[in-house]
C-alpha positions in Angstrom: 102.6 109.3 110.1 98.8 109.9 110.0 96.2 107.4 111.2 95.1 106.9 107.6 98.7 105.9 106.5 98.9 103.5 109.5 95.6 101.9 108.4 96.7 101.8 104.8 100.0 100.0 105.7 98.0 97.6 108.0 95.5 96.7 105.2 98.0 96.5 102.4 100.9 94.8 104.1 99.8 93.7 107.6 102.2 96.2 109.2 101.2 97.1 112.7 102.7 100.1 114.4 104.9 99.1 117.3 106.9 100.8 120.0 110.3 99.7 121.3 110.5 98.8 125.0 113.4 99.2 127.4 114.8 95.8 126.4 114.6 96.8 122.7 111.8 94.4 121.8 108.9 95.7 119.6 105.4 95.7 121.2 102.3 96.5 119.1 100.5 99.7 120.1 97.4 98.7 121.8 95.6 102.0 120.7 96.1 100.9 117.2 94.3 97.5 117.8 91.5 99.4 119.6 91.0 101.7 116.6 90.9 98.7 114.2 88.3 97.0 116.5 86.1 100.1 116.5 86.3 100.5 112.8 85.6 96.8 112.1 82.5 97.0 114.4 81.1 100.0 112.5 82.2 99.4 108.9 83.1 95.7 108.8 86.6 94.3 108.2 88.8 97.0 106.6 91.0 94.3 105.1 88.2 92.5 103.4 86.7 95.8 102.0 90.1 96.9 100.6 90.7 93.6 98.9 87.2 93.6 97.3 87.8 97.1 95.9 91.3 96.2 94.7 89.8 93.2 92.8 87.0 95.3 91.2 89.5 98.1 90.2 87.6 100.8 92.1 90.4 101.5 94.5 91.4 105.2 94.5 
């Protein structure tokens, strides 16, 4: 799955990519959180922007 698809799923549904550990528990991938943090710092909250565009109907 591409980075764009991960972000889209995160913004739309709150789904965070995770990996399975040796004891079969799911642990969020830290690299994903770092990416979200960097984007939020540059562009602002991705989630907030998506919801604003969805309300206005300008979402692609």
